N, C-alpha and C positions, 0 to 999 in steps of 0.2 A: 217427617214423623219423629217423635222422640225416641232415641235409642233405648232409653231405660224402659219405656213402655213396651217396645218391641221385644226386649229381653224378657220382660215379665210375661208377655203373651206366649213366647216360645216355651218358657218354663211351665206354664199352665198346660199347654197342649201336650208337651212331652210327659208331664206328670199324670195327666188324665183327670185332674181334679184341682179345685182351688186350694183345698187344704194341703195336699201334698206339694203343690206348687209353692204355696206360702212357706211351708217348712223348708223346702230346698233353697228358698230365697232369704230365709231368716227374717220374715216380716209377718205381720198379722194378716189373716184372711180378709177382713173388711177393707184394709188398706189396699190389698192386691185387687180385690173385686172393684174398688173404686177406680184404680188405674186402668183396668181392662175396660170398664164402662166408658171412661174418657177416650180410650183408643177406638172403641166402637162408634162413639159420637163423631170422632174425627174421620173414621172410615165411612160413616153414613150408612152402616148396615151391620146386622148381627155377625159376630165372628165366632161365637161359641154357642153351643146348645147343651143344656143340661140333660143328662140321662140318668138312669137308675144307678149307674156305676160311677158317675162323675160328670165330666164334660167332654164334648167332642167338637172339633172344628167344623164349622159350616163350609159350604163350597167356597164362599168368599174367604173364610178363615184359612182354608188350605192354601188358597192362592197367596194370601198375605204371609202365611207361614214360610213359603218358599222364598218370597222377597225378604222377609225378616232375617232368615238364616243367612242369605247372601249379603245383606247389609251388615249384619253383625260380624260376619267373616271378614268383610272388607274393613270394618272398623278395627278388628283385631290385627289385621295385616298392617293397617296404618300405624297403630301403636307399636307394633314390632319394628316397622320401618324407622320410626323415631328412635326407638331404643337402640337399634343397630348402628345408629349414627354416633353413638358414644364411642369412646376410645376402645372399649372392649364390648362388642355387640352381644346382646342377649338374644333370646328367642329360640325357636326350634325349627329345624329343617328335617322334613320327612322324605326319605329316599326309598323308592321301590326297586327291588332287585329280584330277578328270577333266582331260584335256589342255586342253580349251577354257577351263576355269576357271583352270587353272595359268597359262596364257598371260596372263590378265588379273590374277590376284591373287597369284601366287607371289612375285614380287619384293618387293611391298609387305609381304607377310606376313613374309618372312625379315628384311627390313630393320627392321620394327617389333619383331619378336621379339628380334633381336640387340641393339637399343637398350635393351630392358627387361631381358633376361637374358643378359649378355655371356659368362657362364661356362657356359651351357647350350647344347645342340646341337639344332637343328631340322632334321629330315629331311623333305623333300617327295617323296612317292611318287606318280607319275602312273599312271593306269589307268582303264579304263572303269568305270562305276558298279557293274556287276555284280561285277567283280573286287574293287573296293574294299570292297564290302559283305562279300564272302567273307573278305577279310583282316581286316576289323573283327571279325567273329565269331570268327576264328581267333586274335585277340589280337595281330595284327601291327601294328595301327595304333592310335594314341591317339584319333584323331578323323578325320573325312573329310567332304568335300562330296559328296553324291550327287544324282543326278537321279531324281525320282519313285520313291523306294524303296518296296517294299511294307512294311506295318507289321511290326515284329518285337519280341517281348517281350525280346529280348537287347540292344536298343539304345534309347537316348533320341534321339528325332528332333525337330528344330525346323525348321520351314519359314522360310527366310531371305528368299526372294524368289520371285516368279512372273513368268515371261516369256511373252509371246505367241509362238506359232509363226507363221512367215511362209513364203511361197513365194519362192524365189530362182531366177531363170531366165536364159537366155542372150539372151532377146529382151524387148522392152518388155511390161509387164504392166499390167492395170488396177490402180487403187489398192487395190481389195478383190476377193477371189474367194471364191465359195461353196466349201465343202468338197467338194461333189460334183464341181465343175469341177477342183479340185486333184487329186482321186483319179484323174481321167482323164488327167492329164498323164504323160508318160514320166518316171519318177522314179528317181534314184539315192539309196538310203537305206542306213543301217547294217543289217547282218543281225541277225536275232533270236537270242537274246533281247537286246534293247537298249532302254533306257528310252524313248528318243525314238520308236523304231519301235513299241513297245508302246503308248505314249500315243496316237500317231496312229491305230493300228489299233483301239484301244478306242472311237474315235469313228466310224470308217468301217465296220467290220464289222457292228455292229448295224443300221446304216442300209443295208446291202446295197451298199456302195460299195467293191469290191475295188480295192486300189492297183495301179497299172500300173508295177510295178518292172522296170526294164531292167538294173539293176546293183546289187550290194550291196557297199558299201565302209564300213569302220568309222571310218576317219580323216576328220575333218571337213575338214581341209585338202585331202585328195585329192578329196573330194566337190566342194568348191568349184572345184578345178582342172578337173574334168570339166564343171561348169557353164560355166566360163569358155571351155572349148573348144567349147561348143555341143552337147555330147553329150546333155544331159538337164537336167531341173529337179530341185530338191530342196526339202525342207521342213526348216527348222532354227529354233531359237530366235532371237529378234531380235538378241541380242548377237553372234551368229556373223558378222554383217556386218563386225565389226572385223577379222576374219581375211582379208577380201578384199584381196588385194595385187596384183591383176592390172590391166593397162592398160585392159582393156575395161570399159565401164560396168556397174555392178551394177544389175540389175532385180529388184525385189521387190514383193510384194503382201501385204496383210494377209489373214488367213483369217477368214471369218465364216460364219454359218449352218451350224454354230456356230463361234464363236471358240474356240481351244484355247490353254491356258496350261500350261506345265510348272511343276514345283516344284523349287527349289534348296534342298536340305535339309542341315542340319548334323547329322551322326550321331555319337554317342559311345557306345561299348560300356558297358553298365551294370556288367559284371563287372570292368572295368579301373579301378582307383582313380585319381581325378583328382589332378593335382599343380598347384602354382602355375603352372609354365610351360605345362602343357596347358590350364589354365583361361584363361590369358592368350591363348594361340593361338586358342582358341574365340572369345574376345571380339573379337580382331582380325578373324577371319573374319566375324563378325556385322557389324562396322563396314564392312569392305571390300565385303561383299555389298550393303549398303545404298547405299554410294557408287557402285558400278558397275551394280547391277541394280535398285535401287529397293526399295520396301517390299513385303513379302509381301501386304499388303492392297491393293496397287494393282489397279485394275480395268482 
């Protein structure tokens, strides 16, 4: 199928009418209608149906829309691949980072990327691991850092580091605490599904240790503010102590019996062709993870 016609078709569907689609494409409506008619003849069936508000895709049109978007995306990636083979690659790399990781790594990542590829653009998108994983599968990200993702045949996953989980509280704590004692504390934790919450409950539920959750908050910074106010305790990866900016002293304890470690994972969608800039961004993330979190083999 002709890429130009597929592009016209996507524009009309997204605009919801021929007139708005023609305006976005800077062409006349009759010319656009003719191109869509030729596409329908090639497909052998109607792709659009007129409504009182404009046009909508038929069932076959919706199927073609998914294919068209994938084809156009691949064409864009092919153009970017050709461009990046120049002496100074162009194009864009979109990296997904959880907020806590972005706070630590994003500035160094952008700085090193810009030094290597001054004519390329790097975009850093922040979000919870579960959302970043969805965006990776949807083709919206080139790569991302995730916490404890489930295995997926659609992604290449590489564990960069492992961090111990610790208890953080408003009052002095012993140096180490058993998991059973931690579960009995009044805790503020992220709501499910959340990688940290799931990791903790995978250890507590089989042992018959229900968590004593008093509040559910997804923002780590807000969680820490509640701890600082004396509202509750929390369980977070060790590196989260870097976010403690309060005047009150930070009290923490290691968890044992058993100790729990999370996984910081570099995830890259298998269906998305790698470019020199995206490969470089992945390498920088490996280096930064080692600098800030240590080795994945650390015990």
